[in-house]
N, C-alpha and C positions, 0 to 999 in steps of 0.2 A: 354295871353288870360285869361279873367275872366269868370268863369262859375257861373254867379250870381244866377241863379235859379236851377242849376244842383245839384243833391244829389246822387253822385255815391257811390256804395258799396266800402268799403276799400279792398285792396288786401288781407288782412287777412280774411275778410268776404267771399270773393270769393273763397279762397283756402279751406274753410271749407265746401263749397257746393259740392255735389257729381256729378260734371260734368264728362262726359266721358273723356274729355281732356280740358285743359285750358292753353292757352299761357300766355305770360307776357304782361304787360301794357294794360290790358283789363279794359274798363270802362263800367259798367252797372248801369243805374240809379236805385235807390231804388224802383221806381214805375213801374218797369218792372215785368210782370207776366211770370214765367217760370214753365211749367208743364212737369213732367218727366225729370228732369234735367239730370239724368243718361244717357239719349239718346242724349245729346247736347255736341258737340265738338266746341271749339272756339279757333282760332289761336291768334297770338300776334297783338298788336296795333289795336284792334278792339273796337268799341264803339256802345252800344245799348242805345238809348235815351228813355225818360220817356213814360209811358203808352203803351209800346209795349207788345204784348203777343206772346209767343212762346209755342205752344202746341206740344210737342215732343212724341206723341204716336207712332211715327216712328222716324227714324234717322234725326237729324238736324245737319249739319256740316257747320260751318262758318269759312272761311279762315282768313288770316291776312290782316291788313289794310282795314278792311271792316267797313262801317258806316251804321247803321240801325237807321233811324230817328224816331222821335216820332210817336206814334199811328200806328205802323205797326202791322200786324197780320200774324202769320204762322200757318196753319193747316197742321201739319207735318206727318200725318199717313202714307202717301205714300213715304215720304222721301223728304227732302229739302237740297240742297247744294248751298252755296254761295262761289264762288272762290275768291281768293285774289284780292284786290283793287276794289271790287264791291261796289255799293252804292244804298241804297233804300231810297227814299225821304219819307216824312211823309205820313202816311195813306196808304201805299202800302199793298196789301193783297196777300199772296201766299197760294194757296190752292192745296195741293197734294192729297186731297180727297174732293169729293163733292157728295151729294145725287142726285139720279135720280128724277127729278121734273116732269116727264112725267105723273104721276098719276098711273102708273102700280105697284108702290111699295109705302110703307110708308116711311116717311122721319123724321129725327131728331135723335140725339144721344141717346134718351131714348128708341128707338124701338129695339127689338131684331134683331140680324144680319139676321136671316132667312127671315125677312119681308122687308128687304131693298135691294137696288141695288146701289152699290157705284161706282163712277168713281174714280179710284185710280191710281196714277202715279207720279213718282218723278218730282219735279221742280228743275231745275238747272239754276243758274245764273252765267254766265261765267266771267272770269277775265276782269277787267276794264269795266264791264257793269254798266249802270246807269239806274234806273227806276224812272220815274217822279211821283209826288204827286198823290195819289188817284188811282193809277193803280191797276188792278186786274189781277193776273196770275192764269190760271186754271191748273188742273192736267195734268201731262205728258209733260209740256212745257219746252223746253230748250232755254234760252236766250243766244244767241251766244256771244263769246268773243268780247269785245269792243262795244257791241250793246247799243244803247240809245233808251229808250222807253219814249215817251212823257207823260205828265200828263193826268190823267183821261182816260187811255186806258183800253181796255179789250183784254188781250193776250190769244188767244185760240189755237194758233199754234206756233211751235218753230220758232225761228228767225235766220236769216243769221248773221254771224259775221260781225263786223264793219259796221253796217247799222243803220239807224235811222227809227223808227216806230212811227206812230201816228194814232189815231182814234178808233172807235168802230165798228167792231173789228179792232185791230191794223193791219196796212198795212205798208209795206216798202215804205218810201218816198224818201230816198236817202242814199248814202254812207256816212260813218262817218270817219273822219280823224284818221289815226293811228299814227300821230306825237305826241307821248307822251313825 
């Protein structure tokens, strides 16, 4: 396979970065933005494509054989974990923190904490789960093992394992095969 436009960091460059943990055969494009690398753990045989942003103001743990496609975004303050064999399609957004938009408090990261109200909760992506292009996952959501989320979904609640979801908000549409 030829990676005509991919510009991955070398193994030596990755080893010099202060990851919390880093497996082998990891590919990270040079155009990936990593904030607070010391809070990021990555397993083996994992790939992160160009223009993705991982903000690890909390713990971000990525398993082995995980693919994170281009233009993904992680807001990791509340913690994010991707288990082995999970896959995020391009443009997926994982928010483990979100401002309260009700108008009762101020919003945005420049505001002192005492004037904000944050929705904070870990986001977990189960083994063999796949999330379609442009999907948004909100704080506190657990995507079950083997779950498939369609493109352009809003996932506000945790999902059942080995199920398929679609829509805004995402709703279970059917069972997913476990024949891997």
